[in-house]
N, C-alpha and C positions, 0 to 999 in steps of 0.2 A: 022350266026353260030347257033342261036336259032332254026331256021327252020331245019337246018341239023341235029341237035341233036334230035329234035322232030321226024323227019322222021326215024332216026336211032332207036329210042326207039320203034316207031310203028312197024318197021320191026322186031325187036327182039320179041316184044310182040306177033306179029301175025305169027311168024315163025313156030311154031308147028301147028298141025291140029286145036287145040282149044286153045284160049288164056288162059294162066295160067296153062297149063298142064305140063310145065317144069319150073324148078326153075328160069331160066333166063327170060322166058316169063312172069312169075308172077312178078318178080322183076321189069321188064321194065314197066309192066302195073301199078304197085304200084307207080313207079316214075312218070309216066304220070298223075296219079291221084293227086299226090302232086303238080305237076306243075300247073295243072288247078285249084286246090283248092286254091292255094296261088297267082295265077297270076304271076308266075315266068317267066318273059319274054314274056308272052302271056296275052290275056284278060282273067280275072278270069271267070271261068265257073264251078260253083259247081255241076251242073247236070252232065256235062261230067266227072268231077272228080269222082263222085259217080259211074258212069258206069265203069270207069277204075278200081276203087277199087273193085267193084263187080266181075269183070273178074279176077283180081289178086287173089281174095279170093276163087274162084270157086273150086279149087282142093286142097286148103289148103297148097300150096307150098310157100306162102309168108305171114307169120303170121301178119306182120305189116299192111297188107291190112285190117285186122279186126279193127285196130285202126282207119284207114281212114273211114271205114264204120260206126263205132261207132260215130265218130265226125259228119259225114253227117246226121246220124239219130238224133243226139242231136240238131244239128244246123238247120236241115231242108234243105238239099241241093236240093231236088226235090219236096218239098211240106212241109206240117206241120211237126214239130218234131215228132219223133216216139220213145218214151222212151222204149217201150217194145223191139223193134228191136235193139235199142242201147244197152240195157242190154244183149241181146243175143250175139251181136258182142263182147262186153267186155268179156264175159265169154269164148268165143272162143280164145280171145287174152291172157287171164290170164295164161294158162299153160306155155307159152313161155316168156311172158313179164309182170310179175305180177305188177311191179312198175307202168308201163304205164296203166295197167288195173285199178289199184287203183285210179290213177289220173283221168282217164276218168269217173270212177264210181263217184268220187267226183264232177266232172263237171256236170254229169247227175243229181245227187241229189241236187246240188246247184241251178240248173235251176228250180227245183221243190220245194225248201225250201226257204222261205224268210230269209234274214239276220236278226239277232236279235241284238237289242241294248244292249251292254254289260255294258256301263257306262252312266247313265242318265245325263241330263244337257241340256244346250242350244246346238243348232245344231253343232257349231264348236267344242264342247267338247264331242260329242257322239262318241263312238267307236262301230263298228259293229262286232259282233262275227261270225266267220266262221261256217257254218253248217257242220256237219260230219267231224269235224276237224281231228279225228283219222285216217281217210282214207288218208287225205292229208299229215299228219305227217308220216305215214307209207310209202307212195310213195316217199316223200322227203328223208327219211332215207335210202331208197333203191337206191337213186341216180337219180330219175327222175328230169330232168332239170326244167320243167315247175312247178312241185310241189314245188321245192326249191324256185323258183321265187315267187310263190304265198305265201309261208310261209314267205319269206323275206318281201314282201309287208305288210303282216299281222303284222309282228314284227315292221315295221316302223309305222303303224297306232297306235300301242300301245307305241310308242316312245322307243322301245328296239333296239337301233341303232346297238350296237355291235352284237347282235344276228342276226339282219337283214343282216349285212355284212357277217356273217358266212354262212347264207343260199345263198346269192348271189354268194359268192365264190364257194360254193359247186355245184352251177348250172353248173359250168364248163367254161373253157375259150372260148368255141364256142358260148356262149350266148351273143349276143350284148346287149340285154335288161339287163342282169345281170351286164355286164360291165358298162353300162350307169347308172344303179342304184347305183353301188359302187361309181362312180364318183360324183353323186349327194350327196351321204352321206358324201363324203370327203369334200364337200364344206361347210358343217355345222361346224362352228368354234368350237363348243363345243365337237365335235366328234374326237377321235384319229384315225379314220379310214382313210386309204390311198387308192387311186385307185389301182385296180389290174393291173398287167402287160397286155399290149395289147395281144389280141388273136393271136396266130401264124398263118401266112398265109398258106393256103393249097397249096400243091405242084401242 
């Protein structure tokens, strides 16, 4: 089934004269990039993922491809990380998906800025302060799933459990990580938090 779906996506991506020159081709190429980036049913291949993202973005018909390219430039899918290229891809993404652009900008800056100790003390008492927090807060407020998870984890590190639960719930029912984090919070006897309802199954 995985092989059939991969072949179908490749056919759709390559259907026009040039990959990415139609909306359906660009979307198929973007999906192939995600599959190889995350190893969804295939062996993970970041370099191949970046090639598909690049083709999906070529004509600007699939803005999400810029998010994939930004991540690859941040993470170094085909070589050393390239912050300048990542910043360029983020700015191309921003007009359509500003919340995701803010999150990726935060990731980029976080890779370049060391975490700061916000509370002194012995190691187990230290709390690390998030760099460029305002970017992450803005992305989370606009509904970005991963930004809300990061804000939730930061709230947990400061022992703000009720606030953490709000962020995890705001991440949405499709986030397995957020659901599991809520369940972990519910296991803390001093917390009134209860697990969220299971995420609905996709049709």
